[in-house]
N, CA, C and O atoms as a CHARMM CRD file, in Angstrom:
* protein
*
  300
    1    1 MET  N     95.24500  78.21400 123.83400 PROA 1      0.00000
    2    1 MET  CA    93.98300  78.14000 124.53400 PROA 1      0.00000
    3    1 MET  C     93.09100  77.18200 123.75200 PROA 1      0.00000
    4    1 MET  O     92.84100  77.39400 122.56500 PROA 1      0.00000
    5    2 ASP  N     92.62600  76.16400 124.38800 PROA 2      0.00000
    6    2 ASP  CA    91.83600  75.14500 123.71200 PROA 2      0.00000
    7    2 ASP  C     90.35200  75.44400 123.84700 PROA 2      0.00000
    8    2 ASP  O     89.79200  75.39400 124.94200 PROA 2      0.00000
    9    3 LYS  N     89.72500  75.75400 122.72400 PROA 3      0.00000
   10    3 LYS  CA    88.28400  76.00200 122.68500 PROA 3      0.00000
   11    3 LYS  C     87.54900  74.85300 122.01100 PROA 3      0.00000
   12    3 LYS  O     86.32100  74.86400 121.92300 PROA 3      0.00000
   13    4 GLY  N     88.31200  73.84100 121.52600 PROA 4      0.00000
   14    4 GLY  CA    87.69200  72.67800 120.91800 PROA 4      0.00000
   15    4 GLY  C     87.38900  72.79900 119.44000 PROA 4      0.00000
   16    4 GLY  O     86.70100  71.93600 118.89500 PROA 4      0.00000
   17    5 TYR  N     87.86500  73.81800 118.77400 PROA 5      0.00000
   18    5 TYR  CA    87.58000  74.01700 117.35500 PROA 5      0.00000
   19    5 TYR  C     88.62900  73.38900 116.44800 PROA 5      0.00000
   20    5 TYR  O     88.30900  72.98300 115.33100 PROA 5      0.00000
   21    6 PHE  N     89.85500  73.30100 116.90000 PROA 6      0.00000
   22    6 PHE  CA    90.93900  72.78100 116.06200 PROA 6      0.00000
   23    6 PHE  C     91.00000  71.26800 116.18500 PROA 6      0.00000
   24    6 PHE  O     91.01100  70.72400 117.28900 PROA 6      0.00000
   25    7 GLN  N     91.04000  70.59600 115.04600 PROA 7      0.00000
   26    7 GLN  CA    91.13600  69.13700 115.02000 PROA 7      0.00000
   27    7 GLN  C     92.54500  68.75700 114.57600 PROA 7      0.00000
   28    7 GLN  O     93.04200  69.28100 113.57900 PROA 7      0.00000
   29    8 GLY  N     93.18100  67.86500 115.29300 PROA 8      0.00000
   30    8 GLY  CA    94.51500  67.41400 114.91000 PROA 8      0.00000
   31    8 GLY  C     95.56500  67.88700 115.88600 PROA 8      0.00000
   32    8 GLY  O     95.26300  68.58900 116.85200 PROA 8      0.00000
   33    9 PRO  N     96.80900  67.49700 115.62700 PROA 9      0.00000
   34    9 PRO  CA    97.89900  67.87900 116.52400 PROA 9      0.00000
   35    9 PRO  C     98.24300  69.36400 116.39800 PROA 9      0.00000
   36    9 PRO  O     98.22000  69.93200 115.30600 PROA 9      0.00000
   37   10 VAL  N     98.55200  69.96100 117.50900 PROA 10     0.00000
   38   10 VAL  CA    98.95000  71.36700 117.51700 PROA 10     0.00000
   39   10 VAL  C    100.44500  71.43100 117.23400 PROA 10     0.00000
   40   10 VAL  O    101.25300  70.86800 117.97200 PROA 10     0.00000
   41   11 ASP  N    100.80300  72.12900 116.14900 PROA 11     0.00000
   42   11 ASP  CA   102.21300  72.18800 115.76300 PROA 11     0.00000
   43   11 ASP  C    102.75100  73.61500 115.70100 PROA 11     0.00000
   44   11 ASP  O    103.91600  73.82500 115.36400 PROA 11     0.00000
   45   12 GLY  N    101.91000  74.59300 116.02300 PROA 12     0.00000
   46   12 GLY  CA   102.35700  75.98400 116.01500 PROA 12     0.00000
   47   12 GLY  C    102.32000  76.63900 114.64700 PROA 12     0.00000
   48   12 GLY  O    102.65000  77.81800 114.52100 PROA 12     0.00000
   49   13 ALA  N    101.92500  75.90000 113.62000 PROA 13     0.00000
   50   13 ALA  CA   101.86200  76.45100 112.26300 PROA 13     0.00000
   51   13 ALA  C    100.45500  76.95900 111.96900 PROA 13     0.00000
   52   13 ALA  O     99.47100  76.35000 112.38800 PROA 13     0.00000
   53   14 TRP  N    100.36100  78.07500 111.24800 PROA 14     0.00000
   54   14 TRP  CA    99.07300  78.60000 110.80600 PROA 14     0.00000
   55   14 TRP  C     98.81900  77.99600 109.43700 PROA 14     0.00000
   56   14 TRP  O     99.51700  78.30600 108.47100 PROA 14     0.00000
   57   15 ASN  N     97.81700  77.13300 109.35900 PROA 15     0.00000
   58   15 ASN  CA    97.55400  76.39500 108.12200 PROA 15     0.00000
   59   15 ASN  C     96.05500  76.37100 107.85800 PROA 15     0.00000
   60   15 ASN  O     95.29400  76.94100 108.64000 PROA 15     0.00000
   61   16 PRO  N     95.60600  75.73200 106.78300 PROA 16     0.00000
   62   16 PRO  CA    94.16600  75.70400 106.47400 PROA 16     0.00000
   63   16 PRO  C     93.30000  75.16600 107.61900 PROA 16     0.00000
   64   16 PRO  O     92.17100  75.62400 107.79100 PROA 16     0.00000
   65   17 GLY  N     93.79300  74.22100 108.39200 PROA 17     0.00000
   66   17 GLY  CA    93.03500  73.72200 109.53900 PROA 17     0.00000
   67   17 GLY  C     92.85700  74.79000 110.60300 PROA 17     0.00000
   68   17 GLY  O     91.81900  74.85500 111.26100 PROA 17     0.00000
   69   18 SER  N     93.87900  75.63300 110.77200 PROA 18     0.00000
   70   18 SER  CA    93.80500  76.73800 111.72700 PROA 18     0.00000
   71   18 SER  C     92.75800  77.75700 111.28900 PROA 18     0.00000
   72   18 SER  O     91.95800  78.23400 112.09400 PROA 18     0.00000
   73   19 VAL  N     92.77900  78.07900 109.99800 PROA 19     0.00000
   74   19 VAL  CA    91.82300  79.04400 109.44900 PROA 19     0.00000
   75   19 VAL  C     90.40000  78.51300 109.60200 PROA 19     0.00000
   76   19 VAL  O     89.49500  79.25400 109.98700 PROA 19     0.00000
   77   20 ASP  N     90.20400  77.23000 109.30000 PROA 20     0.00000
   78   20 ASP  CA    88.88100  76.61300 109.42700 PROA 20     0.00000
   79   20 ASP  C     88.39400  76.67400 110.87500 PROA 20     0.00000
   80   20 ASP  O     87.23600  77.00500 111.12900 PROA 20     0.00000
   81   21 ALA  N     89.26900  76.35800 111.81200 PROA 21     0.00000
   82   21 ALA  CA    88.89700  76.39800 113.22900 PROA 21     0.00000
   83   21 ALA  C     88.51400  77.81800 113.64100 PROA 21     0.00000
   84   21 ALA  O     87.53000  78.01500 114.35400 PROA 21     0.00000
   85   22 LEU  N     89.28500  78.80300 113.19500 PROA 22     0.00000
   86   22 LEU  CA    88.98300  80.18600 113.53600 PROA 22     0.00000
   87   22 LEU  C     87.65400  80.61300 112.93000 PROA 22     0.00000
   88   22 LEU  O     86.87000  81.29600 113.59000 PROA 22     0.00000
   89   23 LYS  N     87.39100  80.22800 111.69800 PROA 23     0.00000
   90   23 LYS  CA    86.12000  80.58300 111.04800 PROA 23     0.00000
   91   23 LYS  C     84.93300  79.99200 111.80600 PROA 23     0.00000
   92   23 LYS  O     83.91700  80.66700 111.97700 PROA 23     0.00000
   93   24 ARG  N     85.04300  78.75300 112.25900 PROA 24     0.00000
   94   24 ARG  CA    83.95000  78.13900 113.02000 PROA 24     0.00000
   95   24 ARG  C     83.74800  78.84500 114.35500 PROA 24     0.00000
   96   24 ARG  O     82.61600  79.06200 114.79000 PROA 24     0.00000
   97   25 PHE  N     84.86200  79.20400 115.00400 PROA 25     0.00000
   98   25 PHE  CA    84.76900  79.95700 116.25700 PROA 25     0.00000
   99   25 PHE  C     84.10300  81.30900 116.01800 PROA 25     0.00000
  100   25 PHE  O     83.20300  81.69900 116.76200 PROA 25     0.00000
  101   26 GLN  N     84.54300  82.02400 114.98100 PROA 26     0.00000
  102   26 GLN  CA    83.97800  83.33400 114.67800 PROA 26     0.00000
  103   26 GLN  C     82.47900  83.22700 114.41300 PROA 26     0.00000
  104   26 GLN  O     81.70100  84.04900 114.89600 PROA 26     0.00000
  105   27 LYS  N     82.07900  82.22700 113.65700 PROA 27     0.00000
  106   27 LYS  CA    80.65200  82.04400 113.35400 PROA 27     0.00000
  107   27 LYS  C     79.86400  81.81700 114.63900 PROA 27     0.00000
  108   27 LYS  O     78.80000  82.40900 114.82200 PROA 27     0.00000
  109   28 ASP  N     80.37100  80.97300 115.52700 PROA 28     0.00000
  110   28 ASP  CA    79.69400  80.70000 116.79600 PROA 28     0.00000
  111   28 ASP  C     79.61900  81.93400 117.68700 PROA 28     0.00000
  112   28 ASP  O     78.73000  82.03400 118.53200 PROA 28     0.00000
  113   29 GLN  N     80.54100  82.87100 117.50600 PROA 29     0.00000
  114   29 GLN  CA    80.56700  84.10400 118.29800 PROA 29     0.00000
  115   29 GLN  C     79.83700  85.25800 117.59600 PROA 29     0.00000
  116   29 GLN  O     79.87800  86.40000 118.05500 PROA 29     0.00000
  117   30 ASN  N     79.17000  84.94400 116.48100 PROA 30     0.00000
  118   30 ASN  CA    78.45900  85.96100 115.68000 PROA 30     0.00000
  119   30 ASN  C     79.39400  87.05400 115.17400 PROA 30     0.00000
  120   30 ASN  O     79.02500  88.22700 115.11600 PROA 30     0.00000
  121   31 LEU  N     80.61100  86.65300 114.80700 PROA 31     0.00000
  122   31 LEU  CA    81.58000  87.56200 114.20900 PROA 31     0.00000
  123   31 LEU  C     81.64700  87.27900 112.71800 PROA 31     0.00000
  124   31 LEU  O     81.17500  86.23800 112.26000 PROA 31     0.00000
  125   32 ASP  N     82.22900  88.19800 111.95900 PROA 32     0.00000
  126   32 ASP  CA    82.46300  87.97200 110.53700 PROA 32     0.00000
  127   32 ASP  C     83.44200  86.81000 110.40900 PROA 32     0.00000
  128   32 ASP  O     84.60100  86.92800 110.80900 PROA 32     0.00000
  129   33 ALA  N     82.98500  85.69300 109.85600 PROA 33     0.00000
  130   33 ALA  CA    83.81800  84.48300 109.76900 PROA 33     0.00000
  131   33 ALA  C     84.75700  84.57800 108.57500 PROA 33     0.00000
  132   33 ALA  O     84.56700  83.90600 107.56100 PROA 33     0.00000
  133   34 ASP  N     85.78700  85.43400 108.71600 PROA 34     0.00000
  134   34 ASP  CA    86.73500  85.65000 107.62100 PROA 34     0.00000
  135   34 ASP  C     88.04500  84.88700 107.80700 PROA 34     0.00000
  136   34 ASP  O     88.88600  84.88200 106.90700 PROA 34     0.00000
  137   35 GLY  N     88.22900  84.24300 108.95800 PROA 35     0.00000
  138   35 GLY  CA    89.45400  83.49100 109.20100 PROA 35     0.00000
  139   35 GLY  C     90.65400  84.35300 109.51700 PROA 35     0.00000
  140   35 GLY  O     91.78400  83.86400 109.53800 PROA 35     0.00000
  141   36 LYS  N     90.42200  85.63100 109.76400 PROA 36     0.00000
  142   36 LYS  CA    91.50900  86.55400 110.11100 PROA 36     0.00000
  143   36 LYS  C     91.40900  86.89600 111.59300 PROA 36     0.00000
  144   36 LYS  O     90.31300  87.07500 112.12500 PROA 36     0.00000
  145   37 ILE  N     92.54500  86.98400 112.24700 PROA 37     0.00000
  146   37 ILE  CA    92.56000  87.28000 113.67900 PROA 37     0.00000
  147   37 ILE  C     92.53700  88.79000 113.87600 PROA 37     0.00000
  148   37 ILE  O     93.58000  89.43800 113.95900 PROA 37     0.00000
  149   38 GLY  N     91.33100  89.33400 113.94900 PROA 38     0.00000
  150   38 GLY  CA    91.15900  90.76100 114.18500 PROA 38     0.00000
  151   38 GLY  C     90.92200  91.03700 115.65300 PROA 38     0.00000
  152   38 GLY  O     90.91900  90.12300 116.47900 PROA 38     0.00000
  153   39 SER  N     90.72400  92.29800 115.97000 PROA 39     0.00000
  154   39 SER  CA    90.56100  92.68800 117.37000 PROA 39     0.00000
  155   39 SER  C     89.33700  92.05200 118.01300 PROA 39     0.00000
  156   39 SER  O     89.39600  91.65900 119.17900 PROA 39     0.00000
  157   40 LEU  N     88.22800  91.93900 117.28500 PROA 40     0.00000
  158   40 LEU  CA    87.03200  91.33600 117.88300 PROA 40     0.00000
  159   40 LEU  C     87.23900  89.84800 118.15300 PROA 40     0.00000
  160   40 LEU  O     86.74700  89.32100 119.15100 PROA 40     0.00000
  161   41 SER  N     87.96400  89.17300 117.26600 PROA 41     0.00000
  162   41 SER  CA    88.26000  87.74900 117.49500 PROA 41     0.00000
  163   41 SER  C     89.16100  87.59200 118.71100 PROA 41     0.00000
  164   41 SER  O     88.94800  86.69200 119.52300 PROA 41     0.00000
  165   42 LEU  N     90.15400  88.44500 118.84700 PROA 42     0.00000
  166   42 LEU  CA    91.04400  88.37800 120.00700 PROA 42     0.00000
  167   42 LEU  C     90.27800  88.60200 121.30300 PROA 42     0.00000
  168   42 LEU  O     90.51200  87.90900 122.29300 PROA 42     0.00000
  169   43 ILE  N     89.36500  89.56300 121.29900 PROA 43     0.00000
  170   43 ILE  CA    88.57100  89.83800 122.49400 PROA 43     0.00000
  171   43 ILE  C     87.68600  88.63600 122.81000 PROA 43     0.00000
  172   43 ILE  O     87.56600  88.24600 123.97100 PROA 43     0.00000
  173   44 ALA  N     87.06300  88.04300 121.78100 PROA 44     0.00000
  174   44 ALA  CA    86.20700  86.87300 121.99200 PROA 44     0.00000
  175   44 ALA  C     87.00800  85.69000 122.54300 PROA 44     0.00000
  176   44 ALA  O     86.48200  84.87700 123.30300 PROA 44     0.00000
  177   45 LEU  N     88.26200  85.60400 122.16000 PROA 45     0.00000
  178   45 LEU  CA    89.13500  84.54000 122.66200 PROA 45     0.00000
  179   45 LEU  C     89.66400  84.83500 124.06700 PROA 45     0.00000
  180   45 LEU  O     90.31700  83.99100 124.68100 PROA 45     0.00000
  181   46 GLY  N     89.38000  86.02600 124.56600 PROA 46     0.00000
  182   46 GLY  CA    89.88300  86.40600 125.88500 PROA 46     0.00000
  183   46 GLY  C     91.29800  86.92800 125.83700 PROA 46     0.00000
  184   46 GLY  O     91.99600  86.94600 126.85100 PROA 46     0.00000
  185   47 LEU  N     91.73000  87.35800 124.65000 PROA 47     0.00000
  186   47 LEU  CA    93.10300  87.82300 124.48800 PROA 47     0.00000
  187   47 LEU  C     93.18800  89.31900 124.22600 PROA 47     0.00000
  188   47 LEU  O     94.24900  89.82100 123.85600 PROA 47     0.00000
  189   48 GLY  N     92.09300  90.03400 124.41300 PROA 48     0.00000
  190   48 GLY  CA    92.07700  91.46500 124.18100 PROA 48     0.00000
  191   48 GLY  C     92.57700  92.22500 125.39200 PROA 48     0.00000
  192   48 GLY  O     93.03900  91.62700 126.36300 PROA 48     0.00000
  193   49 PRO  N     92.48500  93.54200 125.33300 PROA 49     0.00000
  194   49 PRO  CA    92.92900  94.35900 126.46500 PROA 49     0.00000
  195   49 PRO  C     92.08100  94.07300 127.69700 PROA 49     0.00000
  196   49 PRO  O     90.88900  93.78600 127.59100 PROA 49     0.00000
  197   50 LYS  N     92.69400  94.15200 128.84000 PROA 50     0.00000
  198   50 LYS  CA    91.99600  93.92400 130.10400 PROA 50     0.00000
  199   50 LYS  C     91.22500  95.17900 130.49000 PROA 50     0.00000
  200   50 LYS  O     91.70300  96.29400 130.27800 PROA 50     0.00000
  201   51 ARG  N     90.05100  95.00600 131.04800 PROA 51     0.00000
  202   51 ARG  CA    89.25500  96.15500 131.50000 PROA 51     0.00000
  203   51 ARG  C     89.96500  96.84900 132.65100 PROA 51     0.00000
  204   51 ARG  O     90.55600  96.20900 133.52100 PROA 51     0.00000
  205   52 GLY  N     89.89000  98.17900 132.63300 PROA 52     0.00000
  206   52 GLY  CA    90.46800  98.95000 133.72000 PROA 52     0.00000
  207   52 GLY  C     91.96300  99.19100 133.56900 PROA 52     0.00000
  208   52 GLY  O     92.57000  99.85300 134.41000 PROA 52     0.00000
  209   53 VAL  N     92.55800  98.66800 132.52000 PROA 53     0.00000
  210   53 VAL  CA    93.97700  98.86300 132.27900 PROA 53     0.00000
  211   53 VAL  C     94.11800  99.64900 130.98000 PROA 53     0.00000
  212   53 VAL  O     93.71600  99.18000 129.91500 PROA 53     0.00000
  213   54 ALA  N     94.67900 100.81900 131.07400 PROA 54     0.00000
  214   54 ALA  CA    94.87000 101.64600 129.88500 PROA 54     0.00000
  215   54 ALA  C     96.02300 101.08500 129.07100 PROA 54     0.00000
  216   54 ALA  O     97.13100 100.90700 129.57700 PROA 54     0.00000
  217   55 SER  N     95.74700 100.80800 127.80000 PROA 55     0.00000
  218   55 SER  CA    96.80100 100.27800 126.94000 PROA 55     0.00000
  219   55 SER  C     97.58600 101.40200 126.27900 PROA 55     0.00000
  220   55 SER  O     98.70800 101.19600 125.81700 PROA 55     0.00000
  221   56 ALA  N     97.00000 102.57600 126.23700 PROA 56     0.00000
  222   56 ALA  CA    97.69300 103.72200 125.65800 PROA 56     0.00000
  223   56 ALA  C     97.23100 104.97200 126.40200 PROA 56     0.00000
  224   56 ALA  O     96.13900 105.00300 126.97100 PROA 56     0.00000
  225   57 GLN  N     98.05800 105.97800 126.39000 PROA 57     0.00000
  226   57 GLN  CA    97.70400 107.21000 127.06700 PROA 57     0.00000
  227   57 GLN  C     96.61200 107.90900 126.27500 PROA 57     0.00000
  228   57 GLN  O     96.68900 107.98600 125.04900 PROA 57     0.00000
  229   58 ALA  N     95.61300 108.41200 126.94900 PROA 58     0.00000
  230   58 ALA  CA    94.50300 109.08000 126.28300 PROA 58     0.00000
  231   58 ALA  C     94.97700 110.37400 125.63900 PROA 58     0.00000
  232   58 ALA  O     95.82800 111.08100 126.17900 PROA 58     0.00000
  233   59 ALA  N     94.41500 110.66600 124.48400 PROA 59     0.00000
  234   59 ALA  CA    94.73700 111.91100 123.79100 PROA 59     0.00000
  235   59 ALA  C     94.00800 113.05400 124.48200 PROA 59     0.00000
  236   59 ALA  O     92.92800 112.85000 125.03800 PROA 59     0.00000
  237   60 PRO  N     94.57600 114.24800 124.45700 PROA 60     0.00000
  238   60 PRO  CA    93.90300 115.37600 125.08800 PROA 60     0.00000
  239   60 PRO  C     92.61500 115.70500 124.35100 PROA 60     0.00000
  240   60 PRO  O     92.51300 115.50500 123.14100 PROA 60     0.00000
  241   61 ALA  N     91.63900 116.20700 125.08300 PROA 61     0.00000
  242   61 ALA  CA    90.37500 116.61400 124.47200 PROA 61     0.00000
  243   61 ALA  C     90.63200 117.78000 123.53400 PROA 61     0.00000
  244   61 ALA  O     91.61400 118.50700 123.68200 PROA 61     0.00000
  245   62 ALA  N     89.74700 117.94900 122.57500 PROA 62     0.00000
  246   62 ALA  CA    89.91000 119.00600 121.57700 PROA 62     0.00000
  247   62 ALA  C     89.97200 120.38700 122.22200 PROA 62     0.00000
  248   62 ALA  O     90.62400 121.28600 121.69200 PROA 62     0.00000
  249   63 SER  N     89.30200 120.56400 123.36000 PROA 63     0.00000
  250   63 SER  CA    89.29000 121.87400 124.01700 PROA 63     0.00000
  251   63 SER  C     90.53800 122.13300 124.85400 PROA 63     0.00000
  252   63 SER  O     90.75900 123.25600 125.30700 PROA 63     0.00000
  253   64 GLU  N     91.35500 121.10300 125.06300 PROA 64     0.00000
  254   64 GLU  CA    92.57000 121.26900 125.86400 PROA 64     0.00000
  255   64 GLU  C     93.70500 121.78300 125.00100 PROA 64     0.00000
  256   64 GLU  O     93.83900 121.40100 123.83900 PROA 64     0.00000
  257   65 THR  N     94.51400 122.64600 125.57300 PROA 65     0.00000
  258   65 THR  CA    95.69200 123.14700 124.88900 PROA 65     0.00000
  259   65 THR  C     96.90900 122.43300 125.44600 PROA 65     0.00000
  260   65 THR  O     97.13200 122.41400 126.65700 PROA 65     0.00000
  261   66 VAL  N     97.68600 121.85300 124.56300 PROA 66     0.00000
  262   66 VAL  CA    98.88700 121.15400 124.99200 PROA 66     0.00000
  263   66 VAL  C    100.07100 122.08900 124.76900 PROA 66     0.00000
  264   66 VAL  O    100.33600 122.51600 123.64500 PROA 66     0.00000
  265   67 VAL  N    100.77400 122.39700 125.84300 PROA 67     0.00000
  266   67 VAL  CA   101.92700 123.28600 125.76000 PROA 67     0.00000
  267   67 VAL  C    103.17200 122.44600 125.98400 PROA 67     0.00000
  268   67 VAL  O    103.33000 121.84300 127.04500 PROA 67     0.00000
  269   68 PRO  N    104.06600 122.39700 124.98500 PROA 68     0.00000
  270   68 PRO  CA   105.28300 121.62200 125.17700 PROA 68     0.00000
  271   68 PRO  C    106.18600 122.28500 126.20700 PROA 68     0.00000
  272   68 PRO  O    106.10800 123.49800 126.40100 PROA 68     0.00000
  273   69 PRO  N    107.03100 121.52100 126.86400 PROA 69     0.00000
  274   69 PRO  CA   107.94300 122.11100 127.84300 PROA 69     0.00000
  275   69 PRO  C    108.89000 123.10100 127.16700 PROA 69     0.00000
  276   69 PRO  O    109.23400 122.96200 125.99300 PROA 69     0.00000
  277   70 ALA  N    109.29300 124.09100 127.93600 PROA 70     0.00000
  278   70 ALA  CA   110.20600 125.11100 127.40000 PROA 70     0.00000
  279   70 ALA  C    111.54500 124.48600 127.06300 PROA 70     0.00000
  280   70 ALA  O    112.03900 123.60300 127.76400 PROA 70     0.00000
  281   71 VAL  N    112.11100 124.95900 125.98800 PROA 71     0.00000
  282   71 VAL  CA   113.43900 124.46700 125.57300 PROA 71     0.00000
  283   71 VAL  C    114.48000 125.42200 126.14400 PROA 71     0.00000
  284   71 VAL  O    114.41400 126.63300 125.93500 PROA 71     0.00000
  285   72 GLN  N    115.42600 124.86400 126.85600 PROA 72     0.00000
  286   72 GLN  CA   116.49100 125.67800 127.44800 PROA 72     0.00000
  287   72 GLN  C    117.57600 125.91400 126.39100 PROA 72     0.00000
  288   72 GLN  O    118.00800 124.97800 125.71900 PROA 72     0.00000
  289   73 PRO  N    118.00900 127.16400 126.25100 PROA 73     0.00000
  290   73 PRO  CA   119.07400 127.44500 125.27200 PROA 73     0.00000
  291   73 PRO  C    120.38200 126.75900 125.69100 PROA 73     0.00000
  292   73 PRO  O    120.70500 126.66500 126.87500 PROA 73     0.00000
  293   74 GLN  N    121.11400 126.29000 124.69100 PROA 74     0.00000
  294   74 GLN  CA   122.38700 125.65300 124.97400 PROA 74     0.00000
  295   74 GLN  C    123.42700 126.71200 125.27500 PROA 74     0.00000
  296   74 GLN  O    123.41800 127.78300 124.66900 PROA 74     0.00000
  297   75 GLN  N    124.31400 126.42600 126.19400 PROA 75     0.00000
  298   75 GLN  CA   125.32900 127.38800 126.60100 PROA 75     0.00000
  299   75 GLN  C    126.63700 127.12100 125.93200 PROA 75     0.00000
  300   75 GLN  O    127.60700 127.84100 126.16400 PROA 75     0.00000
């Protein structure tokens, strides 16, 4: 995804130029400019989870009792 931050040919390698581009992007997005691809950076890049799509099954509420299915004895 081209946001205009990376200068030079794209070669698929993560190098100092990649880190610099990410830091400039993070700064412009008011994120911690640490050069690490964290969840907030991914979301800012449009690569985070999609709204309305559950990425994981929700855990039961603390007040809910989870009963495992009965185990049938082996014959």
